[in-house]
C-alpha positions as CSV (number, residue, x, y, z in Angstrom):
1,X,-0.1,-0.1,-0.1
2,X,2.9,2.2,1.0
3,X,4.5,1.7,-2.6
4,X,1.4,2.2,-4.2
5,X,0.7,5.8,-2.4
6,X,4.5,6.8,-3.3
7,X,4.0,5.9,-7.0
8,X,0.7,7.9,-7.3
9,X,2.4,10.9,-5.6
10,X,5.4,10.6,-8.1
11,X,3.2,10.6,-11.0
12,X,1.0,13.6,-10.0
13,X,4.2,15.5,-9.2
14,X,5.3,14.9,-12.7
15,X,1.8,15.7,-14.2
16,X,1.9,19.2,-12.3
17,X,5.4,20.1,-13.4
18,X,4.2,19.3,-17.1
19,X,1.3,21.5,-16.6
20,X,3.3,24.3,-15.4
21,X,6.0,24.1,-18.3
22,X,2.6,24.0,-20.8
23,X,1.3,27.2,-19.1
24,X,4.8,29.0,-19.3
25,X,5.2,28.1,-22.9
26,X,1.6,29.4,-23.9
27,X,2.3,32.5,-21.9
28,X,5.3,33.1,-23.7
29,X,3.5,32.5,-27.2
30,X,0.7,35.2,-26.0
31,X,2.9,37.9,-24.5
32,X,4.8,38.0,-27.9
33,X,2.1,40.1,-29.7
34,X,2.0,42.2,-26.6
35,X,3.9,45.3,-25.5
36,X,6.5,44.7,-22.6
37,X,6.1,46.5,-19.2
38,X,8.6,49.2,-19.0
39,X,9.7,48.4,-15.5
40,X,11.5,51.8,-15.3
41,X,8.1,53.8,-14.9
42,X,6.1,51.5,-12.5
43,X,5.5,48.6,-15.0
44,X,3.4,51.2,-17.5
45,X,3.3,49.6,-20.9
46,X,5.5,51.4,-23.3
47,X,3.9,53.0,-26.1
48,X,4.7,51.5,-29.7
49,X,6.6,53.6,-31.9
50,X,4.5,55.5,-34.3
51,X,5.6,56.4,-38.0
52,X,6.6,59.8,-38.2
53,X,7.3,60.1,-34.7
54,X,10.6,60.6,-33.2
55,X,11.5,57.4,-31.3
56,X,12.1,59.2,-27.8
57,X,8.5,60.9,-27.9
58,X,7.2,58.7,-24.9
59,X,10.4,58.9,-23.0
60,X,10.2,62.9,-23.2
61,X,6.6,62.7,-22.3
62,X,7.5,60.8,-19.2
63,X,10.6,62.9,-18.4
64,X,8.9,65.6,-15.9
65,X,11.2,68.4,-17.5
66,X,8.7,71.0,-18.9
67,X,10.3,71.8,-21.9
68,X,11.0,68.1,-23.2
69,X,7.0,67.5,-22.3
70,X,5.9,70.4,-24.5
71,X,8.4,69.5,-27.5
72,X,7.1,66.0,-27.5
73,X,3.7,67.1,-27.0
74,X,4.1,69.3,-30.4
75,X,5.4,66.3,-31.9
76,X,2.3,64.4,-31.2
77,X,0.1,67.1,-32.4
78,X,1.9,67.2,-36.0
79,X,1.3,63.5,-36.1
80,X,-2.3,64.1,-35.7
81,X,-4.1,60.6,-35.9
82,X,-0.5,58.9,-36.0
83,X,-0.1,60.3,-32.5
84,X,-3.0,58.1,-30.9
85,X,-0.7,55.3,-29.4
86,X,0.7,58.0,-27.5
87,X,-2.5,58.7,-25.8
88,X,-2.0,56.6,-22.8
89,X,1.3,58.1,-22.1
90,X,-0.2,61.7,-22.4
91,X,-2.9,60.5,-20.0
92,X,-0.3,59.2,-17.8
93,X,1.6,62.6,-17.8
94,X,-1.9,64.6,-17.2
95,X,-2.6,62.0,-14.0
96,X,1.2,62.6,-12.6
97,X,0.5,66.3,-12.7
98,X,1.4,69.0,-15.2
99,X,1.5,73.1,-15.2
100,X,-1.7,74.4,-16.2
101,X,0.0,75.8,-19.5
102,X,1.1,72.0,-20.2
103,X,-2.4,70.8,-19.0
104,X,-4.2,72.5,-21.5
105,X,-1.7,71.8,-24.3
106,X,-2.1,67.8,-23.4
107,X,-5.7,68.1,-23.6
108,X,-5.4,69.8,-26.9
109,X,-2.9,67.0,-28.3
110,X,-5.5,64.5,-27.0
111,X,-8.0,66.1,-29.4
112,X,-5.7,66.1,-32.4
113,X,-5.0,62.4,-32.1
114,X,-9.0,61.9,-32.6
115,X,-8.7,59.0,-30.6
116,X,-11.5,57.7,-29.0
117,X,-9.5,56.4,-25.9
118,X,-8.8,59.9,-24.8
119,X,-12.5,60.6,-24.4
120,X,-12.6,59.5,-20.7
121,X,-9.8,61.7,-19.8
122,X,-11.1,64.6,-21.4
123,X,-14.5,64.4,-19.8
124,X,-13.0,64.3,-16.7
125,X,-11.1,67.7,-17.6
126,X,-14.5,69.1,-18.9
127,X,-15.4,69.6,-15.4
128,X,-12.2,71.2,-14.3
129,X,-12.3,74.5,-12.0
130,X,-10.0,76.1,-14.5
131,X,-12.4,77.6,-17.2
132,X,-9.5,77.7,-19.9
133,X,-9.0,73.8,-19.3
134,X,-12.7,72.9,-19.3
135,X,-13.0,74.9,-22.7
136,X,-10.1,72.9,-24.1
137,X,-11.4,69.7,-22.9
138,X,-14.8,70.3,-24.3
139,X,-13.4,71.5,-27.7
140,X,-11.3,68.3,-27.8
141,X,-14.2,66.2,-27.0
142,X,-16.1,66.8,-30.3
143,X,-13.0,65.4,-32.1
144,X,-12.7,62.2,-30.2
145,X,-16.0,61.2,-30.6
146,X,-17.7,58.4,-28.8
147,X,-20.6,57.8,-26.1
148,X,-18.1,59.3,-23.6
149,X,-17.7,62.2,-25.3
150,X,-21.5,62.6,-26.3
151,X,-22.5,62.4,-22.5
152,X,-19.9,64.9,-21.4
153,X,-20.7,67.4,-24.1
154,X,-24.5,67.1,-22.9
155,X,-23.6,67.8,-19.4
156,X,-21.5,70.8,-20.5
157,X,-24.6,72.5,-21.8
158,X,-25.2,73.8,-18.4
159,X,-21.9,74.9,-17.8
160,X,-21.6,78.4,-16.1
161,X,-19.3,79.7,-18.5
162,X,-20.9,80.6,-21.7
163,X,-18.1,79.9,-24.2
164,X,-18.1,76.3,-22.7
165,X,-21.8,76.0,-23.5
166,X,-21.2,77.3,-26.8
167,X,-18.6,74.8,-27.7
168,X,-20.4,72.0,-26.2
169,X,-23.4,72.6,-28.5
170,X,-21.4,73.2,-31.4
171,X,-19.6,69.8,-30.7
172,X,-23.0,67.6,-30.5
173,X,-23.8,68.8,-33.8
174,X,-20.4,67.8,-35.1
175,X,-20.8,64.5,-33.5
176,X,-24.0,64.1,-35.0
177,X,-25.5,63.5,-31.5
178,X,-29.1,62.7,-32.0
179,X,-29.9,61.8,-28.8
180,X,-29.0,65.2,-27.9
181,X,-31.5,67.1,-29.9
182,X,-34.0,67.8,-26.6
183,X,-30.7,69.2,-24.7
184,X,-30.1,71.5,-27.7
185,X,-33.6,73.0,-27.7
186,X,-33.4,73.6,-24.0
187,X,-30.0,75.2,-24.4
188,X,-31.7,77.3,-27.2
189,X,-34.2,78.4,-24.8
190,X,-31.5,79.5,-22.4
191,X,-29.9,81.5,-25.1
192,X,-27.2,79.3,-26.3
193,X,-27.2,80.4,-30.0
194,X,-25.1,77.9,-31.4
195,X,-27.4,75.2,-30.4
196,X,-29.7,76.5,-33.5
197,X,-27.2,75.6,-36.1
198,X,-26.6,72.1,-34.4
199,X,-30.2,71.2,-34.4
200,X,-30.2,72.1,-37.9
201,X,-27.7,69.6,-38.8
202,X,-29.1,66.7,-36.9
203,X,-32.8,67.3,-36.5
204,X,-35.6,65.1,-38.1
205,X,-39.3,65.6,-39.2
206,X,-41.1,67.6,-36.5
207,X,-38.0,68.5,-35.0
208,X,-36.9,70.8,-37.7
209,X,-40.2,72.5,-38.0
210,X,-40.1,72.9,-34.1
211,X,-36.9,75.0,-34.8
212,X,-38.6,77.1,-37.4
213,X,-41.4,77.6,-35.0
214,X,-38.6,79.6,-32.7
215,X,-38.9,82.2,-35.3
216,X,-40.2,85.5,-33.6
217,X,-39.3,84.3,-30.3
218,X,-35.6,83.8,-30.8
219,X,-33.5,86.0,-32.9
220,X,-34.0,85.7,-36.3
221,X,-30.3,85.2,-37.3
222,X,-29.9,82.5,-34.8
223,X,-32.9,80.4,-35.8
224,X,-31.9,80.7,-39.3
225,X,-28.3,79.6,-38.7
226,X,-29.9,76.3,-38.2
227,X,-32.5,76.4,-40.9
228,X,-30.1,77.3,-43.4
229,X,-28.3,73.7,-42.4
230,X,-31.6,71.9,-42.3
231,X,-32.4,73.1,-46.0
232,X,-29.1,72.1,-47.2
233,X,-29.4,68.5,-45.9
234,X,-30.2,65.8,-48.3
235,X,-34.2,64.8,-48.9
236,X,-33.1,61.2,-46.7
237,X,-32.3,63.4,-43.9
238,X,-34.9,66.1,-44.2
239,X,-38.1,65.3,-46.3
240,X,-39.4,67.9,-49.1
241,X,-42.4,68.3,-47.0
242,X,-40.4,69.5,-44.0
243,X,-38.2,72.1,-46.2
244,X,-41.6,73.5,-47.7
245,X,-42.8,73.9,-44.2
246,X,-39.8,75.8,-43.0
247,X,-40.1,78.3,-46.3
248,X,-43.6,78.9,-45.5
249,X,-42.6,80.0,-41.8
250,X,-40.1,82.2,-42.9
251,X,-42.4,83.8,-45.6
252,X,-45.0,84.4,-43.3
253,X,-42.9,86.9,-41.3
254,X,-43.3,89.1,-44.4
255,X,-40.2,91.1,-43.5
256,X,-37.0,92.2,-45.4
257,X,-35.0,90.2,-43.3
258,X,-36.9,87.1,-44.3
259,X,-36.6,88.2,-47.9
260,X,-32.7,88.4,-47.6
261,X,-32.4,84.9,-46.0
262,X,-34.8,83.2,-48.8
263,X,-32.7,85.0,-51.6
264,X,-29.8,83.4,-49.9
265,X,-31.1,80.2,-50.0
266,X,-32.4,80.5,-53.3
267,X,-29.0,81.4,-54.8
268,X,-27.4,78.4,-53.1
269,X,-30.2,76.0,-54.1
270,X,-28.4,73.2,-56.3
271,X,-29.6,72.9,-60.1
272,X,-30.6,69.0,-59.3
273,X,-32.0,70.1,-55.8
274,X,-36.1,69.3,-55.3
275,X,-38.1,71.5,-58.0
276,X,-40.8,71.4,-55.2
277,X,-39.0,73.0,-52.6
278,X,-37.2,75.5,-55.3
279,X,-40.6,76.4,-56.3
280,X,-41.5,77.3,-52.7
281,X,-38.4,79.4,-52.1
282,X,-39.1,81.2,-55.3
283,X,-42.5,82.2,-54.7
284,X,-41.6,83.1,-51.0
285,X,-39.1,85.5,-52.4
286,X,-41.4,87.2,-54.7
287,X,-44.2,87.5,-52.0
288,X,-41.6,89.1,-49.5
289,X,-39.8,91.1,-52.1
290,X,-41.7,94.5,-51.5
291,X,-41.0,94.1,-47.7
292,X,-38.9,96.9,-46.1
293,X,-35.2,96.1,-46.5
294,X,-35.8,93.6,-48.9
295,X,-33.7,95.7,-51.6
296,X,-30.7,95.4,-49.6
297,X,-27.9,93.0,-51.2
298,X,-28.3,89.5,-49.9
299,X,-25.7,88.0,-47.6
């Protein structure tokens, strides 16, 4: 019995050793495709080299020397999207702490990479106590895109700084953030003029007509900054029925200002554009041509 027990123990020990060797071998194969940890910086992964970037750019970003960090950020900015692999290194530098000037430069650089992976860090800085940094972060979020960016920009519509609110409204239009249309209407009602243009970029159906319904309660040039964009969108986005309604609402104002806007739309209407909408525009121009100020040159 003792000999059998000893033999089983010996076989188990050999099996365990073989399993460990197999795991080590598999681990080595898997790790071949992974960037190795840089033990000089607390185990942080080294950023892979990117074409067009100096080989020491990551090292300079980690140096802690303001001049070197600034020069490295400039290199990444010039690379644009090619600087995306350096996003984790830039975020790490921000987390370690940079001067306000370098913090803003790093945030702007993250935007230049257009990497969605930068959005989380930028979203945090969009709530920073320094208004210049908030502005930079909000502007950068429109370039990095993604759900995180959209959520942060929607929140920024309520920022106490008018410039941040304006940048957030413009950014949501740039991101084609359909889910933010309601927020943009609220912002427009709270005098964020830039919200109108973004609504015009992304509205559908009744939303576009709702924007036209703001004529008379919101400054004309603000509302028409959005209507101009809605009218220019393809029929698949904004149907001819809605465009005709928009033209009719402007026509009903019967002012020289309305005539000048309609003539501007008329001059830009594509030759292959909807004949029906073109007819509505032509008729509206004629109907408002006798209004005071209509004779002034169109913009």
